[in-house]
N, C-alpha and C positions, 0 to 999 in steps of 0.2 A: 772764831775768833783765827785769823791765819798768823799771828805776831804771839808767842808768849814771851816772857821775860822771868827773869831767874829774880826769887827776891834776895837770894845771898847776896847776890853782886851787885845791890844798892843795899846792904847792909854793913859799912865799911869796917865797924866796930868789931861784928862778929868774923868777918872776913881775915882785919890780920890781928884777931887773936888766936885762929886755929893756923892763921901762915906763922907766929913766932913758937906756936908749940910742937907745929910738924917739921920745922927746920933747924929745930935746935943741934939738930946732929951735922948740919953742915949742908951744903948746895952743891949738887953738880956742875962742871964744865968740861964736860968729856968733848972730844970729839965728834961729831955725828957720825952714821955710818954711811957710806958712797954705795949704790946698786950696782949690779952689774955692767948696767947702760952709762955709769959714771956718773948720774944723778946726785946730789946729797940729799937724805932724807929725814926731814924734818916732819915733826909730831908737832898741829898747831891746834890750841884748844881754841874755839867759837861760840860765841854764844845761840842757844835754841832759835832766838828771835830770828824771822826770816826776811825781815827789814835789814836788820844790822848785819846778817852774815851768809847771806845770799851772793853778794858781789864776791865775796873769795871764791865760792862754789863756782863761780860765771867764769872765772880768773886763771881755776883750776880746772876746768873743761874748754877753756879756749888758750890753756895752753904756754900760760903768761910763767909761771913759777917755772915749767919745762925749760921755757928758753931762757933762763936765768942759770940756770945747771939745780935745780932744784925738783924736787920731790915732795908734793905736801901730802900729808895725811892729816884730814882733818879730824876733829874727836870733838863734838856736841859737850858742853858744857851744862849737864844737868843740873850742877848744884855749883853755883857762882864761886862759893868762899873756898874750893879748892883750889881757884885757880894761882894765886900765886903760890902757896906753896909746892904747888905741882911744875908750877914754872923754876921756882928754886931749887926740885931737887930732881929734875932733869927726866921726869915723864912726860913732860914739852919742854919744847925748848922756845917757843912764844906762844902767848895767850893773849886774848881779848878778858877786858876785865874792865868795872866801872870804874869810874874815872876816881871818884872818892876813896874805894878801897886802895888803889892803886897811888894816889896822895899821900896816906895815911899811912902806906907801908914804907912809903921811900922817905919819909918824915922818921920814921922809926927806926931808920938805919937797913933794912931788911935786905937791901941788895939787888933791886930791881931799877928799871928806867921804863919811860913812856917812850914808844918807839911809834908809833901815828896813832893813827884814830878810825873811826869807821863811820858814824855820822855824829853831826855835833847837831847845837841846837838851830834852828832855822834862822837866815839872816835876810830874808824878806820881809819887810816890815806888813806885807801884807798876806804874812802865812796864815794857814785856818789848822794847822796841824796839831797845835795845843790851845787848849783852852782853859778857862774855871767855867765850872758850871755848876747850877743852885739849882733848888726841887721847885719846879716852875709854883707849887701853891702856897712856899713859903713866903711870897712878897717880898725879896730879897732885891733892893736895888742897887747895896753897894758892898764893899768889903766890910766894913766896918756892922753890916748887919747879920756877919755871918759866925757861927757858933760853934756849931760842930763842921769837922773835917774827915772826910776818906781819904786812904793813903795805902799801901801794901805794908806800911811797918807804920811803930808809933815811935818810932825814932826820928830826929829830927831831919830833914830833906831840907838843906842848905839853898837847893836852885828852889825849893816848893816859898819856903820860909822870905826870900826876897820875894819872891813873885805876891806873896800877900800882903807883904809890910807894904811894898809898895803901892799897892793901891790901899793905900792907907788901913786897912787890916792890924791884928797883932797876933802873927802866928804864934807866941808862944801863951798868949792865953786858950787859943784853939784848944777843944776836945777833940782829939785825935783820935780815931777809930782807925784798926787795922784791918784790912777785907783784903782779900786774895785778887789779883790785878785786875784781873778781867770783870770782876763783878762788881769795882768800884763806881762804876755807873749806874749801876741799878742800885746800890746803895741811899744815890744820889734820888735817884726816880722813886722809888719807894718811901723817900720819909723820912729813912735813919739817919742820916746827917744833912747837913744844908747845901753843902758845897763838897768839889773836889775839883783836883786840875787834872785834866783826862788829854791824852795825846790819842792819833789815829793808831787802829781802825776804832778803838772804844769809844771816842768824842762821837761821831758817826751815829755809833749803836745806839750811846744814849740817848743824842735828841732823839732817835727815830721811837722812843718808847711815848714820846708827845709829854712827858711829867718831867725833862727837865729844859734849860734853857740856857744859853751862852750868859754870863755874868761881862765878858772882854775874853777876849783872843790875847793869848800870852804870846809874844812881842816887842821888840825896841828893849827899852831901861826895863821891862818887866822880867826879861832875860838878860843872858848872856851872847848876844849874838855869835855863830860861830865859833865858839869854847865845845868843847868836847865833849861826848855822850860816853860811849862806850871807845876805850884805848886798847891797844896793842902795847904788850910788856916783854920784857928780856930780863933775863939775870945779866946782873954786871957779869959775873964770872964764864958763862956761860959768853958773851959779848967779844969781851978782853980776850978769849982765847980763839973766838973764831970771825975775826973782824970782816972777811971777806961773805960768809957765808950771812953774818947780817946783814951788811949792805945790802945784798943781793934780795935777799927776804923784807928788807924796807921799800926798794927800790918797787917789789912784787905787789907790795900793798899799797902803792900809794897809784902804783899803775891799775891796780884792780879798781878803787873808789873814783879815781879820776875817770875812769870809763866809766863805768856805776853812776857818777853824776853827770854826764853825755848821751846816756842810754836808757832811762829812764824805763821807759816802755818794756825793752828788751831783760831789764833787772825782774820788772815784775811776772813778767810769762817765764821767767827760766824757775821762780818759786818752788812749783811740785815739784820740777824736777830735782831739786834739793832734800826734798824727803824730810824738812821743817815744818812743810804744811804742803795740804794738797790742792789749795784753791791760788789761785790767781788776783792778788790784792789790789785795792785800786789805788793809782801812782801815786796819789797825795798822803798812802798811807805807809809811804816809805822813809818821809822825813827825807831830810837834807844830809848828801855824803861830803865827807872829808875832801878838801883838795890839798894836792901837795903834802907839808911838813906841816908839825903842829906849829901853831902860832906862840912865841912864848910869853907874846902879850893878852894875848887873848884866854891863855891858860894861866896868865896871874891873873885874870880879874876873874877868874870862877873862883881860884886857890883863896882868893880876897874875902868871897863870899863866905866859904867853908869857914874861914876863918874867924868870920864877923860872929859865926851862928855856932863856934867852938866845936867845928868838927875836926879840926887840924888847928896846931900849934902858929905856923907859920911861920917857922923854922928855915923851911928850905924854900929857895923862891922856884919859879917857874922852869927858868932856863939851868938849874941842877936836877930836875927830875925831867929833863928832856935829852936820849940818849943824843949825842953829838954835839950838842948847844955851846 
């Protein structure tokens, strides 16, 4: 597997609880250091997922941030639950975070904002990046036949719940089984569960077992096309105290992911250079990258789904969650 996924990033309640505990003493808004060469030095936390983070490594290699007067020290988030508290206490100036964790933290008033996104839910209606797969021997014809479901956590996943219910199933009635993410396809293949929602590269791996089949690809109204997956966050205090640095970083992130979206083959070839994985992935496994700034309307659609399934209260609209909106 060339991409790893951090479960804590996808467990918002755990992340926010830790953030509340670790930031009780306040947050840091200090001025970042400047190197002898005049570059402003920033520590930025990124996902261990190669597809998500490779555009940042490629941008650093290509001098995108240096051209903006910034030197980035990219730190891999082996434990995603510390992304928010580390941003608040100044260990990192900016960080990737799961969308759900960031939305919950903002709603609780923890003093962060979303400043951009790395990847998005695919917008191509013909996308084959993610699908609901079922055990081939189970005789499942539609989502109503599904009784057991594998995911990397038993916590409610609003995006998966939306897909299941839109297909005529009943997400809350499913028996959800927690499985380490790379093994979810195997759990469907061996019949431990009926079904799961799986994305590339694990989708291709699961299908190659010959024991799973696709019930449906998850696109269009089954998803929220163009809405963010992994987002970048910054603390309100740091960004208020350092507006120029913040705007330069945001500009660099947009440049990085705009370039990645237009040069997917180059991104795939660069993956081994990141040391996040030593294999060159197929381009389809990279998914789709964010182009330009966060779209508040698309973020709001995702927030509405999170509210519907109880992940957030819905008290903060999208334009108040995005820095500069």
